[in-house]
N, C-alpha and C positions, 0 to 999 in steps of 0.2 A: 218631928214626925215626918214620915215620907209623904209624898204628894201623889195624886192620881197620875201625874205626868211621869213620875219615877216608875210607877207600876206599868204604865203603858209603854214606856221606853224599854223596860226589862222584857216585857212580853214580845214586843216587836223584834228585839234583838235575839231573843231565844227561839221564836217560831219563824220569823221572817215577815215579809210584807203580807198584808191581808186587808180586807175591807174594813171600813170604819165601823160597820155594824158588828162584825165579828170581834174587833178590838173591844168595843163597848161591852159585849157580853162576856168576854174573857176577863176583863177588868171587874165586871160585876161579880162573876163567880169567884174571882180571887178575893174580893171584899167579903162576900157571903161566907165562904169557907173559912177565912181568917176569923170572922166573927164567931163561927160555930166551933172551930177547933181550938182557937187561941184566946177566945173571949176578948178580942180586941180588934179595932178596925186597922186596916193598912193605911187609911188616909181619912181626912175629915169630910171630904165632899159627899154629898148625897146623890142618890139615883132617883130619877122620876119615872113613873109608869106610862111611858110614851106608847103610842100605838104598836110599834114594832118591838116592844119589850123594854127593859130597863135601860136608861140613858143617864149618864152623868153630864149635866149641862156644862160644867166647867170644862170637861174633856171635849165635849161636842163643840163648844165655842172655839177651841184650839184647832180642831180638824174640819170644821164646817166647810163645805164646798169641795172636800177631797173624798172621793169614793174609796180609793185604796191609799194605804199608808205604808211606807217603807220603814226599815229599821232606823233610818237617819231622821225620821220626822220629828221625834222629840229628843234629838241629840244633845240639846243644851241642858237636859235634866240628867241627874246622876243616880242611876239605880244602885250604885255602890253603897248608898246610904241605907238599903234594905238590909235587915238583920238576917241571920242565918235561918231563923224560924220563918220569917216572911218569905225568904226565897224558897224554902222547902214547901211552904203552903202554895205558893204561885206555881212551882214546878209540878206539884201533884194535881192541881187544877188543870195545867196544860196537858199532862198526861191523860186526863180523863175527858177533856173537852176540846182540845185544839184540833183534833181530827174532824170535828163536826163542821158542817157548812154553815154559813151565817144564818140562813133561814131555818136550819135545824135547831140552832142555839136560840133563835127568836121563839120558835114553837115551844121549845123546852121551858123557857121562862114563862111563856103564856100559860103553861099547865101547872105552874107552881103557885102557892098561896101568896107569897110576898107581893108579886106583880098583880095578881087578881085582887087582893085586898086593897091595895093602893088605887087600882083602877075604879073600884066601887062599881056603881052602875053606869059608867061611862060606856057608851055604845062602841062596839068594835070598830076600829079604824079612826075613831075620833080623837082629837088632840086631848092630852091630859098631862098636867104637870104636878100631879100629886106625888109627894115624896114617899118612896118605899123606906119605911122606918128601919133603922139598923137593928133595933130590938126584934122586930118582926122577922127580919132576915136571919138573925142569930137563932131565934127560937125554932124557926122552920127547919133550917139546915142542921141544927143540932138534933132536932127531932128525927131526921133522916138517919143520923148516926145511931140513935137509940133503937130504931127499928131494925138494925142489922144484927 
């Protein structure tokens, strides 16, 4: 299976440098839509419902302390292991979300059920490490497809 770093590397090389917050959200939406469209995760790592939106702690640990990331940041990872279906999913996500600013992506995630459900009654701005369950992500985003 591919890793969160393979996906991050692919996104950075496709879109170019960006903030770590934006990368986190694009990786999140790539995972979410893979679950909804393909009924399979891109990678095993989980996202947590942090104050500024979904964050993958594994990915965060690798870029902690870096506000912006270049295409070279995850160069030791190989996005060539991504399947054609996975690349197609990520590319569609990038078409739909990459033009948004980091705070717009964060606000969007705050309006959606998976992040809200995982946050529970955690007050706004407070730390939270509750996992956003993959099943909740799959069901929510698949539900958006059904509404169209």
